[in-house]
VOBA-1610 file (N, C-alpha, C; in pm, whole numbers, padded with zeros to 5 digits, always signed):
BEGIN
Met-01216-10687+01898Met-01126-10800+01920Met-01001-10756+01997Lys-00941-10644+01955Lys-00822-10595+02023Lys-00854-10550+02165Met-00971-10487+02183Met-01011-10445+02317Met-01027-10562+02411Lys-01087-10671+02362Lys-01104-10789+02444Lys-00969-10850+02479Lys-00874-10843+02384Lys-00744-10909+02404Lys-00654-10831+02500Tyr-00651-10694+02487Tyr-00557-10614+02564Tyr-00624-10515+02660Gly-00756-10508+02660Gly-00825-10404+02737Gly-00794-10406+02885Asn-00784-10524+02946Asn-00759-10535+03090Asn-00617-10575+03123Ala-00527-10571+03023Ala-00390-10617+03048Ala-00315-10521+03139Leu-00336-10392+03121Leu-00267-10291+03202Leu-00371-10197+03261Pro-00420-10225+03381Pro-00527-10144+03441Pro-00490-09999+03459Ser-00360-09969+03477Ser-00318-09830+03502Ser-00300-09749+03374Met-00319-09812+03259Met-00298-09744+03132Met-00422-09758+03045Glu-00441-09661+02959Glu-00554-09666+02867Glu-00510-09733+02737Phe-00584-09829+02692Phe-00550-09901+02568Phe-00637-09850+02453Leu-00573-09821+02339Leu-00646-09773+02223Leu-00601-09852+02100Pro-00685-09933+02042Pro-00649-10005+01919Pro-00653-09910+01799Ile-00552-09922+01710Ile-00546-09842+01588Ile-00570-09937+01472Cys-00684-09923+01409Cys-00726-10016+01304Cys-00757-09939+01176Ile-00683-09970+01071Ile-00702-09907+00940Ile-00713-10016+00836Glu-00820-10014+00759Glu-00839-10115+00656Glu-00742-10094+00541Val-00717-10199+00464Val-00622-10190+00353Val-00670-10090+00247Leu-00802-10070+00235Leu-00855-09974+00138Leu-00869-09833+00196Gly-00834-09815+00324Gly-00831-09681+00380Gly-00924-09653+00495Pro-01047-09705+00501Pro-01137-09670+00612Pro-01082-09709+00748Met-01124-09635+00851Met-01080-09662+00987Met-01198-09639+01082Asp-01186-09695+01200Asp-01294-09680+01297Asp-01290-09542+01361Pro-01397-09495+01423Pro-01403-09359+01480Pro-01296-09333+01585Asn-01265-09431+01668Asn-01163-09411+01773Asn-01025-09388+01711Thr-00992-09464+01606Thr-00864-09445+01538Thr-00855-09307+01474Leu-00963-09265+01409Leu-00965-09134+01346Leu-00948-09023+01450Lys-01014-09039+01563Lys-01002-08939+01670Lys-00859-08933+01723Phe-00798-09050+01738Phe-00660-09056+01788Phe-00563-08988+01691Leu-00578-09015+01561Leu-00488-08955+01462Leu-00504-08803+01458Lys-00627-08754+01475Lys-00648-08609+01480Lys-00578-08549+01601Ala-00582-08620+01714Ala-00514-08571+01835Ala-00363-08567+01815Ile-00309-08670+01747Ile-00166-08673+01719Ile-00127-08556+01629Cys-00206-08531+01524Cys-00178-08420+01433Cys-00180-08287+01508Lys-00274-08273+01604Lys-00281-08150+01681Lys-00157-08132+01767Met-00110-08242+01828Met+00012-08236+01909Met+00132-08198+01824Ile+00140-08254+01703Ile+00250-08220+01614Ile+00247-08073+01578Ser+00128-08022+01549Ser+00113-07881+01514Ser+00156-07790+01628Val+00118-07828+01751Val+00156-07747+01867Val+00306-07750+01889Arg+00366-07868+01877Arg+00509-07881+01902Arg+00591-07808+01796Ser+00538-07799+01674Ser+00612-07733+01567Ser+00576-07587+01554Gly+00507-07531+01653Gly+00473-07389+01649Gly+00370-07358+01542Gly+00284-07451+01511Gly+00183-07428+01409Gly+00238-07436+01269Ser+00354-07496+01252Ser+00418-07499+01121Ser+00456-07640+01082Arg+00404-07688+00968Arg+00445-07819+00919Arg+00586-07814+00862Glu+00631-07694+00820Glu+00766-07683+00765Glu+00870-07721+00869Leu+00856-07670+00992Leu+00954-07699+01095Leu+00950-07846+01133Phe+00830-07902+01141Phe+00820-08044+01173Phe+00889-08128+01066Phe+00869-08090+00939Phe+00937-08159+00830Phe+01087-08145+00841Ala+01134-08025+00876Ala+01278-08002+00884Ala+01343-08085+00993Thr+01284-08085+01111Thr+01347-08152+01225Thr+01345-08303+01212Asn+01249-08357+01142Asn+01239-08502+01130Asn+01293-08555+00997His+01244-08499+00887His+01283-08554+00758His+01428-08524+00725Ile+01473-08401+00748Ile+01612-08366+00719Ile+01708-08447+00805Ser+01673-08470+00932Ser+01758-08551+01018Ser+01769-08694+00966Cys+01658-08746+00918Cys+01661-08880+00859Cys+01744-08883+00732Leu+01734-08776+00651Leu+01811-08769+00528Leu+01961-08770+00557Leu+02001-08700+00661Leu+02143-08693+00695Leu+02204-08831+00711Gln+02133-08918+00780Gln+02185-09050+00807Gln+02196-09133+00680Arg+02111-09105+00582Arg+02111-09185+00460Arg+02197-09124+00350Leu+02192-08991+00336Leu+02267-08927+00228Leu+02416-08926+00254Asn+02456-08938+00381Asn+02599-08937+00412Asn+02671-09062+00364Ile+02597-09168+00332Ile+02661-09295+00296Ile+02665-09316+00145Ile+02614-09220+00067Ile+02618-09233-00078Ile+02708-09126-00137Asn+02727-09134-00269Asn+02810-09037-00339Asn+02760-08895-00315Lys+02854-08801-00295Lys+02816-08665-00260Lys+02736-08598-00371His+02772-08624-00496His+02696-08565-00607His+02553-08617-00608Asp+02538-08748-00588Asp+02403-08805-00582Asp+02324-08749-00464Ala+02393-08730-00352Ala+02327-08674-00234Ala+02278-08533-00263Met+02359-08454-00335Met+02320-08317-00369Met+02196-08318-00459Val+02193-08407-00558Val+02078-08414-00648Val+01952-08453-00572Leu+01963-08553-00485Leu+01847-08597-00408Leu+01798-08488-00314Leu+01891-08416-00253Leu+01854-08312-00159Leu+01778-08199-00228Leu+01823-08163-00349Leu+01762-08050-00419Leu+01640-08090-00501Gln+01647-08204-00569Gln+01544-08237-00667Gln+01436-08331-00613Ala+01463-08401-00504Ala+01365-08499-00456Ala+01320-08474-00313Ala+01417-08445-00226Ala+01383-08444-00084Ala+01349-08308-00029Phe+01407-08203-00084Phe+01393-08074-00017Phe+01311-07973-00097Leu+01362-07926-00209Leu+01298-07815-00279Leu+01153-07841-00321Pro+01121-07957-00382Pro+00980-07979-00420Pro+00885-07973-00301Arg+00923-08037-00190Arg+00838-08036-00071Arg+00833-07897-00008Leu+00945-07828-00010Leu+00948-07694+00049Leu+00852-07602-00025Val+00858-07602-00159Val+00770-07515-00237Val+00624-07549-00212Tyr+00592-07679-00205Tyr+00454-07720-00180Tyr+00406-07669-00044Phe+00487-07692+00060Phe+00447-07651+00195Phe+00430-07500+00205Leu+00522-07426+00145Leu+00517-07281+00158Leu+00403-07220+00077Arg+00361-07287-00029Arg+00248-07237-00107Arg+00115-07270-00041Thr+00112-07374+00042Thr-00015-07417+00100Thr-00024-07392+00250Ser+00087-07357+00315Ser+00087-07338+00460Ser+00146-07202+00494Pro+00065-07097+00494Pro+00116-06962+00521Pro+00176-06952+00660Leu+00283-06879+00671Leu+00352-06865+00800Leu+00416-06728+00807Leu+00393-06658+00917Leu+00450-06525+00935Leu+00565-06522+01033Asp+00584-06630+01108Asp+00689-06633+01210Asp+00824-06657+01143Val+00902-06549+01128Val+01031-06559+01060Val+01129-06647+01136Ser+01118-06650+01269Ser+01210-06732+01349Ser+01196-06880+01316Ile+01073-06925+01290Ile+01051-07065+01255Ile+01110-07094+01117Leu+01093-07000+01023Leu+01149-07019+00891Leu+01302-07021+00895Asn+01359-06934+00977Asn+01505-06934+00991Asn+01554-07065+01053Ser+01476-07121+01144Ser+01511-07251+01202Ser+01512-07359+01095Phe+01415-07352+01004Phe+01412-07447+00893Phe+01538-07434+00807Asp+01578-07308+00776Asp+01699-07286+00698Asp+01823-07338+00770Asp+01826-07326+00902Asp+01940-07376+00978Asp+01952-07527+00966His+01837-07597+00965His+01841-07743+00949His+01898-07780+00811Leu+01856-07708+00709Leu+01909-07735+00576Leu+02059-07708+00570Arg+02102-07599+00633Arg+02244-07565+00633Arg+02326-07673+00703Asp+02278-07720+00817Asp+02348-07826+00890Asp+02354-07954+00806Ala+02245-07984+00736Ala+02241-08104+00652Ala+02344-08093+00540Phe+02348-07979+00474Phe+02442-07959+00363Phe+02586-07968+00411Gln+02617-07905+00524Gln+02753-07907+00577Gln+02793-08047+00620Ser+02697-08124+00672Ser+02728-08259+00715Ser+02754-08351+00597Ile+02676-08336+00491Ile+02691-08421+00373Ile+02827-08399+00307Phe+02868-08273+00294Phe+02990-08240+00222Phe+03109-08214+00314Asn+03087-08228+00446Asn+03195-08216+00543Asn+03270-08083+00528Ile+03194-07974+00522Ile+03251-07841+00508Ile+03184-07747+00609Lys+03246-07632+00628Lys+03192-07528+00715Lys+03171-07402+00633Leu+03047-07355+00626Leu+03013-07238+00546Leu+02991-07117+00635Asp+03060-07007+00604Asp+03032-06883+00676Asp+02907-06818+00616Gln+02868-06704+00669Gln+02745-06639+00624Gln+02750-06602+00477Lys+02866-06554+00430Lys+02878-06514+00291Lys+02864-06635+00198Asn+02931-06745+00231Asn+02925-06863+00146Asn+02786-06926+00147Trp+02721-06925+00265Trp+02586-06983+00271Trp+02487-06899+00193Leu+02501-06767+00200Leu+02412-06680+00123Leu+02428-06707-00026Gln+02550-06729-00070Gln+02572-06763-00211Gln+02508-06897-00245Gly+02516-06994-00154Gly+02458-07126-00180Gly+02307-07123-00196Thr+02240-07028-00128Thr+02095-07020-00137Thr+02048-06951-00265Leu+02138-06884-00335Leu+02100-06815-00459Leu+02079-06916-00572Pro+01999-06882-00672Pro+01980-06972-00786Pro+02110-06994-00863Ile+02115-07103-00936Ile+02234-07136-01013Ile+02263-07031-01118Cys+02157-06969-01173Cys+02175-06873-01281Cys+02250-06748-01238Val+02262-06721-01107Val+02336-06605-01060Val+02459-06647-00980Gly+02503-06770-00999Gly+02626-06815-00934Gly+02609-06887-00803Gly+02485-06924-00765Gly+02463-06996-00640Gly+02450-07145-00662Leu+02406-07216-00558Leu+02386-07360-00565Leu+02239-07398-00578Gly+02150-07301-00565Gly+02008-07329-00578Gly+01945-07394-00457Leu+02006-07378-00337Leu+01953-07440-00217Leu+01824-07372-00171Gly+01811-07243-00194Gly+01690-07172-00154Gly+01687-07139-00006Ser+01598-07048+00030Ser+01581-07006+00169Ser+01432-06999+00200Ala+01390-07071+00302Ala+01248-07071+00340Ala+01203-06932+00384Ala+01289-06862+00457Ala+01253-06728+00505Ala+01231-06631+00389Glu+01310-06645+00281Glu+01295-06557+00165Glu+01179-06602+00077Leu+01155-06732+00071Leu+01058-06787-00025Leu+00915-06787+00026Ala+00896-06797+00157Ala+00763-06821+00212Ala+00657-06718+00173Pro+00675-06588+00199Pro+00569-06492+00164Pro+00539-06488+00015Ser+00646-06493-00068Ser+00627-06488-00213Ser+00551-06609-00262Ala+00585-06728-00212Ala+00518-06850-00256Ala+00370-06849-00218Phe+00340-06804-00096Phe+00201-06801-00052Phe+00118-06700-00131Leu+00174-06580-00154Leu+00100-06477-00225Leu+00074-06518-00370Ala+00172-06583-00434Ala+00151-06630-00571Ala+00044-06737-00576Ser+00047-06831-00480Ser-00053-06937-00476Ser-00192-06881-00447Ala-00200-06785-00355Ala-00330-06725-00321Ala-00390-06651-00440Ala-00305-06579-00515Ala-00355-06506-00632Ala-00400-06603-00742Ala-00330-06715-00756Ala-00364-06811-00861Ala-00493-06886-00832Thr-00536-06893-00705Thr-00654-06971-00669Thr-00776-06885-00636Val-00767-06754-00659Val-00879-06665-00627Val-01003-06704-00707Ala-00987-06729-00836Ala-01103-06764-00920Ala-01169-06893-00873Leu-01088-06991-00834Leu-01142-07116-00785Leu-01214-07097-00652Gln-01160-07012-00565Gln-01225-06983-00438Gln-01361-06917-00460Asp-01369-06826-00555Asp-01495-06760-00583Asp-01601-06858-00632Leu-01560-06962-00705Leu-01654-07062-00752Leu-01701-07153-00640Met-01613-07178-00543Met-01646-07270-00434Met-01728-07203-00325Leu-01704-07075-00300Leu-01772-07005-00190Leu-01906-06949-00238Pro-02002-06934-00149Pro-02132-06877-00186Pro-02118-06738-00247Gly-02192-06711-00353Gly-02178-06586-00424Gly-02246-06469-00359Asp-02336-06494-00264Asp-02410-06385-00202Asp-02341-06328-00078Val-02220-06377-00049Val-02146-06331+00068Val-02009-06279+00022Ile-01970-06166+00072Ile-01839-06107+00039Ile-01736-06153+00143Tyr-01633-06219+00096Tyr-01529-06269+00185Tyr-01403-06183+00169Val-01343-06149+00280Val-01219-06072+00279Val-01109-06157+00340Asp-01006-06182+00261Asp-00893-06265+00307Asp-00795-06175+00383Asn-00824-06156+00512Asn-00741-06066+00593Asn-00599-06118+00608Phe-00585-06250+00616Phe-00450-06305+00633Phe-00366-06279+00509Arg-00426-06292+00391Arg-00354-06264+00267Arg-00310-06118+00262Leu-00398-06028+00303Leu-00363-05886+00306Leu-00253-05858+00406Gln-00254-05930+00518Gln-00150-05913+00619Gln-00013-05955+00564Val-00011-06069+00494Val+00115-06116+00434Val+00163-06018+00327Tyr+00067-05966+00249Tyr+00102-05872+00143Tyr+00162-05743+00200Asp+00105-05694+00309Asp+00159-05574+00373Asp+00300-05599+00425Met+00323-05717+00481Met+00456-05751+00530Met+00554-05760+00414Trp+00511-05818+00301Trp+00599-05831+00184Trp+00632-05694+00127Arg+00533-05604+00119Arg+00558-05470+00066Arg+00649-05388+00156Ala+00639-05412+00286Ala+00726-05337+00378Ala+00873-05370+00355Thr+00899-05489+00305Thr+01037-05532+00282Thr+01084-05503+00140Asn+00995-05527+00042Asn+01036-05520-00099Asn+00980-05401-00175Gly+00886-05329-00116Gly+00826-05217-00186Gly+00701-05258-00263Asp+00628-05159-00311Asp+00503-05184-00384Asp+00534-05203-00532Val+00593-05319-00566Val+00639-05342-00703Val+00563-05454-00773Val+00482-05531-00700Val+00404-05642-00758Val+00260-05628-00711Ala+00166-05637-00805Ala+00024-05626-00771Ala-00023-05749-00694Leu-00120-05729-00606Leu-00171-05838-00523Leu-00231-05949-00609Glu-00284-05917-00728Glu-00351-06015-00812Glu-00255-06093-00901Asn-00126-06064-00894Asn-00029-06132-00981Asn-00009-06277-00936Pro-00036-06378-01022Pro-00021-06517-00981Pro+00117-06577-01009Ser+00209-06499-01062Ser+00340-06552-01101Ser+00435-06553-00982Gln+00477-06672-00942Gln+00572-06681-00830Gln+00707-06622-00870Lys+00741-06631-00997Lys+00867-06574-01045Lys+00872-06423-01021His+00759-06355-01046His+00754-06211-01025His+00761-06176-00876Trp+00699-06258-00792Trp+00702-06231-00648Trp+00842-06253-00589Ile+00913-06352-00643Ile+01045-06385-00586Ile+01153-06290-00637Ala+01135-06231-00756Ala+01241-06148-00817Ala+01292-06038-00724Pro+01206-05957-00659Pro+01260-05853-00569Pro+01338-05913-00451Cys+01292-06025-00398Cys+01364-06090-00288Cys+01500-06139-00334Leu+01504-06194-00455Leu+01631-06241-00511Leu+01727-06125-00533Asn+01678-06015-00585Asn+01764-05898-00608Asn+01820-05845-00476Arg+01739-05848-00372Arg+01787-05802-00242Arg+01895-05895-00187Ser+01878-06025-00207Ser+01978-06121-00161Ser+02109-06105-00237Val+02099-06081-00369Val+02220-06060-00449Val+02292-05933-00404Asp+02217-05827-00377Asp+02279-05702-00329Asp+02348-05724-00195Arg+02285-05799-00106Arg+02346-05827+00024Arg+02473-05911+00006Trp+02468-06003-00089Trp+02587-06086-00117Trp+02701-06000-00171Leu+02669-05905-00258Leu+02772-05816-00311Leu+02831-05730-00201Gln+02750-05687-00105Gln+02801-05607+00006Gln+02897-05686+00093Leu+02871-05815+00108Leu+02960-05899+00188Leu+03094-05921+00119Asn+03096-05908-00016Asn+03221-05916-00091Asn+03272-05774-00110Gly+03355-05731-00015Gly+03389-05591-00005Gly+03473-05534-00117Ser+03569-05611-00170Ser+03661-05553-00267Ser+03594-05533-00403Ala+03643-05435-00476Ala+03589-05408-00611Ala+03615-05526-00704Phe+03727-05595-00684Phe+03758-05711-00770Phe+03656-05822-00751Asp+03622-05852-00625Asp+03525-05957-00597Asp+03388-05922-00653Lys+03348-05796-00639Lys+03218-05755-00690Lys+03212-05767-00841Ala+03318-05725-00909Ala+03320-05735-01055Ala+03318-05880-01100Arg+03391-05965-01028Arg+03394-06108-01064Arg+03258-06171-01045Ile+03189-06136-00938Ile+03058-06193-00910Ile+02955-06145-01013Met+02957-06015-01043Met+02861-05961-01138Met+02883-06017-01278Ala+03008-06046-01311Ala+03037-06101-01443Ala+03007-06249-01450Ala+02993-06314-01336Ala+02972-06459-01333Ala+02824-06491-01349Gly+02767-06447-01459Gly+02625-06470-01481Gly+02594-06613-01516Ile+02692-06689-01566Ile+02671-06828-01605Ile+02770-06914-01528Pro+02725-06998-01436Pro+02816-07083-01358Pro+02879-07191-01444Val+03002-07227-01411Val+03077-07322-01493Val+03144-07427-01406Ile+03185-07535-01471Ile+03265-07640-01408Ile+03398-07648-01481Lys+03508-07648-01406Lys+03639-07657-01468Lys+03677-07803-01491Glu+03727-07833-01612Glu+03774-07966-01651Glu+03675-08075-01608Pro+03551-08070-01659Pro+03450-08170-01618Pro+03483-08308-01672Met+03446-08408-01598Met+03466-08547-01639Met+03334-08605-01688Gly+03342-08698-01782Gly+03224-08769-01827Gly+03151-08709-01944Leu+03201-08596-01998Leu+03134-08537-02113Leu+03155-08618-02239Ile+03270-08684-02249Ile+03304-08765-02366Ile+03305-08911-02323Glu+03224-08993-02389Glu+03211-09134-02351Glu+03339-09211-02379Glu+03402-09187-02492Glu+03523-09261-02529Glu+03646-09173-02508Gly+03748-09230-02447Gly+03871-09156-02423Gly+03866-09080-02291Ala+03982-09022-02257Ala+03994-08948-02131Ala+04006-08798-02153Phe+03960-08749-02269Phe+03970-08607-02297Phe+03874-08528-02209Arg+03921-08415-02161Arg+03838-08325-02082Arg+03860-08183-02129Pro+03756-08111-02168Pro+03774-07970-02204Pro+03808-07888-02080Asp+03850-07765-02103Asp+03890-07680-01990Asp+03772-07636-01905Gly+03653-07625-01963Gly+03538-07580-01886Gly+03407-07616-01953Tyr+03299-07603-01873Tyr+03165-07641-01921Tyr+03063-07561-01841Thr+02968-07497-01909Thr+02866-07418-01839Thr+02756-07509-01787Ile+02712-07482-01663Ile+02605-07562-01602Ile+02471-07526-01663Thr+02451-07399-01690Thr+02326-07353-01750Thr+02347-07328-01900Pro+02241-07328-01980Pro+02257-07310-02125Pro+02326-07179-02160Trp+02409-07186-02262Trp+02481-07069-02313Trp+02405-07004-02429Ala+02359-07086-02523Ala+02285-07036-02639Ala+02204-07150-02699Gln+02087-07117-02753Gln+02001-07213-02821Gln+01965-07332-02730Gly+01960-07308-02601Gly+01926-07415-02507Gly+02037-07515-02485Arg+02159-07486-02531Arg+02271-07579-02519Arg+02381-07520-02430Ser+02444-07606-02353Ser+02556-07564-02268Ser+02682-07550-02353Leu+02776-07474-02301Leu+02900-07445-02372Leu+03017-07518-02309Ala+03093-07590-02391Ala+03221-07648-02350Ala+03332-07578-02428Trp+03444-07550-02363Trp+03552-07480-02432Trp+03687-07537-02392Asp+03784-07514-02479Asp+03921-07558-02451Asp+04016-07452-02507Val+04113-07413-02426Val+04204-07304-02461Val+04338-07361-02504Thr+04395-07304-02609Thr+04530-07340-02650Thr+04602-07214-02697Ile+04732-07207-02669Ile+04814-07091-02706Ile+04926-07141-02798Pro+04902-07149-02929Pro+05008-07196-03020Pro+05118-07091-03037His+05240-07137-03050His+05353-07046-03070His+05358-07005-03217Thr+05358-06875-03241Thr+05356-06824-03377Thr+05479-06868-03456Met+05595-06884-03388Met+05720-06917-03456Met+05756-07064-03445Ala+05664-07149-03398Ala+05693-07291-03386Ala+05717-07353-03523Asp+05796-07459-03528Asp+05833-07521-03656Asp+05710-07568-03734Arg+05609-07618-03663Arg+05492-07672-03731Arg+05403-07563-03789Tyr+05422-07437-03743Tyr+05337-07328-03789Tyr+05411-07221-03870Ile+05543-07217-03864Ile+05617-07105-03924Ile+05594-07096-04074Gly+05571-07211-04138Gly+05545-07209-04281Gly+05414-07141-04316Tyr+05319-07145-04223Tyr+05189-07080-04245Tyr+05189-06935-04198Thr+05243-06911-04079Thr+05238-06776-04021Thr+05326-06677-04097Ser+05429-06728-04166Ser+05514-06639-04245Ser+05441-06589-04369Val+05333-06656-04407Val+05255-06616-04524Val+05133-06534-04483Glu+05063-06577-04376Glu+04940-06510-04333Glu+04932-06511-04181Ala+04908-06395-04123Ala+04897-06385-03977Ala+04772-06456-03927Gly+04786-06523-03813Gly+04672-06589-03749Gly+04649-06731-03793Thr+04728-06783-03886Thr+04705-06920-03935Thr+04741-07025-03830Ala+04832-06993-03739Ala+04863-07089-03631Ala+04741-07109-03542Ala+04673-07000-03510Ala+04550-07011-03430Ala+04443-07087-03506Leu+04435-07064-03639Leu+04335-07134-03720Leu+04363-07284-03724Lys+04489-07323-03741Lys+04525-07465-03742Lys+04497-07529-03606Ala+04530-07457-03497Ala+04504-07511-03363Ala+04354-07525-03338Ser+04275-07432-03390Ser+04130-07440-03375Ser+04074-07561-03448Asp+04122-07586-03569Asp+04077-07704-03644Asp+04112-07832-03570Phe+04230-07837-03510Phe+04271-07956-03435Phe+04182-07979-03314Lys+04147-07871-03242Lys+04060-07883-03125Lys+03920-07928-03165Asn+03870-07877-03278Asn+03737-07917-03323Asn+03732-08066-03357Glu+03837-08117-03416Glu+03843-08260-03447Glu+03856-08343-03320Lys+03929-08292-03224Lys+03952-08365-03099Lys+03824-08377-03017Tyr+03745-08270-03015Tyr+03623-08267-02934Tyr+03497-08263-03021Val+03501-08332-03135Val+03388-08329-03227Val+03260-08384-03162Ser+03273-08475-03066Ser+03155-08534-03002Ser+03083-08436-02909Leu+03146-08322-02878Leu+03084-08223-02790Leu+02994-08127-02866Asn+02993-08135-02998Asn+02900-08055-03077Asn+02777-08139-03109Asn+02673-08126-03028Asn+02551-08205-03047Asn+02430-08122-03007Leu+02316-08188-02986Leu+02193-08117-02957Leu+02191-08052-02820Ser+02278-08096-02728Ser+02278-08042-02592Ser+02402-07961-02558Lys+02505-07965-02643Lys+02631-07898-02612Lys+02687-07825-02734Ile+02759-07718-02707Ile+02834-07644-02809Ile+02980-07645-02767Phe+03069-07677-02860Phe+03212-07672-02829Phe+03274-07549-02893Gln+03355-07479-02814Gln+03421-07356-02860Gln+03570-07364-02831Pro+03655-07379-02936Pro+03799-07369-02912Pro+03839-07223-02899Ile+03927-07194-02804Ile+03977-07058-02784Ile+04126-07061-02812Cys+04166-07004-02926Cys+04305-07013-02973Cys+04362-06873-02992Ile+04467-06844-02916Ile+04535-06714-02924Ile+04684-06741-02940Glu+04742-06689-03047Glu+04885-06712-03071Glu+04970-06633-02971Thr+05093-06675-02956Thr+05182-06607-02862Thr+05212-06464-02906Phe+05198-06434-03037Phe+05219-06298-03085Phe+05090-06218-03087Gly+04978-06278-03048Gly+04854-06203-03033Gly+04739-06238-03126Pro+04762-06280-03253Pro+04649-06304-03343Pro+04560-06419-03294Thr+04433-06411-03331Thr+04337-06517-03300Thr+04265-06558-03429Asp+04199-06673-03423Asp+04118-06713-03537Asp+03983-06642-03530Lys+03905-06653-03636Lys+03778-06582-03647Lys+03679-06623-03538His+03669-06754-03513His+03571-06803-03416His+03605-06759-03274Thr+03734-06753-03241Thr+03774-06705-03108Thr+03738-06558-03091Ser+03759-06479-03195Ser+03724-06336-03188Ser+03574-06317-03168Leu+03494-06397-03240Leu+03348-06387-03225Leu+03305-06427-03084Phe+03369-06530-03029Phe+03335-06576-02894Phe+03370-06470-02790Ile+03487-06408-02803Ile+03527-06304-02708Ile+03430-06186-02715Asn+03388-06151-02835Asn+03290-06042-02850Asn+03157-06078-02786Glu+03112-06202-02803Glu+02987-06245-02742Glu+02998-06248-02590Leu+03110-06295-02539Leu+03133-06296-02395Leu+03134-06153-02340Thr+03197-06063-02413Thr+03199-05922-02373Thr+03058-05865-02366Arg+02976-05897-02466Arg+02838-05847-02468Arg+02761-05893-02347Lys+02776-06020-02308Lys+02705-06073-02192Lys+02752-06004-02064Ile+02882-05981-02053Ile+02935-05915-01933Ile+02884-05771-01924Val+02880-05700-02036Val+02831-05562-02038Val+02684-05557-01999Asn+02606-05656-02045Asn+02464-05660-02011Asn+02443-05676-01861Ile+02535-05746-01794Ile+02521-05771-01651Ile+02573-05653-01569Thr+02692-05605-01606Thr+02755-05500-01525Thr+02709-05360-01564Gly+02666-05343-01689Gly+02627-05210-01735Gly+02743-05120-01771Asp+02867-05171-01768Asp+02985-05091-01799Asp+03026-05117-01943Pro+03015-05019-02034Pro+03051-05041-02174Pro+03199-05065-02197Asn+03283-05037-02097Asn+03427-05057-02111Asn+03472-05198-02077Glu+03377-05285-02041Glu+03414-05421-02003Glu+03488-05494-02116Gly+03449-05466-02242Gly+03516-05529-02355Gly+03663-05493-02361Asn+03693-05365-02339Asn+03834-05322-02339Asn+03910-05384-02223Tyr+03843-05392-02104Tyr+03909-05451-01988Tyr+03945-05598-02014Leu+03851-05671-02074Leu+03874-05813-02099Leu+03989-05833-02197Lys+03988-05757-02306Lys+04094-05774-02407Lys+04229-05728-02353Gln+04230-05623-02272Gln+04355-05580-02210Gln+04408-05685-02114Thr+04317-05750-02040Thr+04359-05856-01948Thr+04422-05971-02023Leu+04359-06011-02134Leu+04415-06120-02215Leu+04551-06081-02272Ser+04564-05956-02316Ser+04692-05910-02371Ser+04802-05910-02266Leu+04769-05862-02145Leu+04868-05858-02038Leu+04910-05999-01997Leu+04813-06091-01989Leu+04847-06229-01955Leu+04938-06291-02060Leu+04910-06262-02186Leu+04993-06316-02294Leu+05135-06263-02286Gln+05150-06132-02263Gln+05284-06073-02251Gln+05357-06127-02128Lys+05282-06148-02020Lys+05343-06197-01896Lys+05403-06335-01916Phe+05327-06425-01976Phe+05377-06561-01993Phe+05479-06572-02106Asn+05471-06481-02203Asn+05578-06476-02303Asn+05710-06438-02238Ser+05704-06343-02144Ser+05826-06303-02073Ser+05881-06418-01990Phe+05791-06499-01931Phe+05837-06616-01855Phe+05913-06713-01946Cys+05855-06735-02064Cys+05920-06828-02157Cys+06056-06776-02202Ile+06064-06644-02230Ile+06191-06586-02276Ile+06296-06593-02165Leu+06256-06557-02044Leu+06352-06559-01932Leu+06396-06701-01901Asp+06301-06796-01909Asp+06338-06935-01883Asp+06435-06987-01989Gly+06408-06951-02117Gly+06500-06992-02223Gly+06636-06929-02209Ala+06637-06800-02171Ala+06765-06732-02153Ala+06843-06793-02037Ala+06776-06829-01929Ala+06844-06889-01814Ala+06904-07024-01853Arg+06830-07103-01929Arg+06885-07232-01973Arg+07006-07213-02065Tyr+06999-07113-02155Tyr+07111-07088-02246Tyr+07236-07045-02169Leu+07218-06955-02072Leu+07332-06909-01994Leu+07392-07022-01913Thr+07307-07112-01861Thr+07359-07225-01783Thr+07442-07318-01870Val+07394-07347-01990Val+07467-07434-02081Val+07598-07369-02124Arg+07595-07236-02153Arg+07717-07166-02194Arg+07821-07165-02084Asp+07776-07141-01959Asp+07870-07140-01846Asp+07936-07276-01830Gln+07858-07383-01848Gln+07915-07516-01833Gln+08017-07544-01945Gly+07993-07484-02066Gly+08085-07506-02178Gly+08217-07435-02159His+08219-07326-02085His+08343-07248-02063His+08426-07307-01951Arg+08372-07400-01875Arg+08450-07452-01763Arg+08553-07554-01809
//
């Protein structure tokens, strides 16, 4: 019908009707045309569906994600539009051309910078591609993920391939061996070819990226801060408490203990304050204990199945309550496990002590300055 209607309309052009039934079947000419289109796409993308996806889908996302809330755009980019499709493509479409994978990463970087209207240098972008558990944003890198994803998928499907292929013929997956040799040349012979765990394949690549990130942070202070930042946090998060405008000082993005995130709030009660002097004159540390009880009542809704609330109370003279001491010890243990330095506990407590003395001196000097000003005015 379409051929009769349009076949002779343009003698200088070839007319091809594309007919697809609602249930899926299509005529042979339509099927042939779609195969030709797919071949053209493959050629234009250098034999890679990942690059074709990047240049078209990411560009389309930019136009749509830029008009919505930035947080929502970040969630959609990571959880719906990018990472799930990336993992699927890389597990099913092996690719050895690193330049194409780097081009894919460049498209993601441009998309992220456009959405949030920022400019990321190499160090910041490398941090963004790291998982959240090591202080990154979880954006991922196609160039780092591709060989590991393919090798894990290939190892996991070996048994199924053996069932599908004839048993009287020995098949050698030369391409898989080629990818494995390339992976070992970069990461070493640390994972067996038969290992189906993508987590195990990615771990050496992740460690190498973290080491490179540490090298880009040249100072010893930056390296120590990064290594200690094993759990990413949000400062003064909004929306944790449904009623009221209370906001704790911080909140961990990843679980702290028992599958629950940690929220905390810091207070420094004055040991000699009028409201506490009656208690502190009898027993040391009671001001911190009273402040801790007040914080627990204030943020009682943060102690539930998904969150743990921890008040951190240190008096101006130094004493802390029992729960604060236990928390500092637990934090010290986590830092030591990451850095491997057994003196980290002493460093942390010394830092807290120095900060306390520093701000106590500020308070004393400020009070003395006000007293001298008032006295001078009285003598005039």
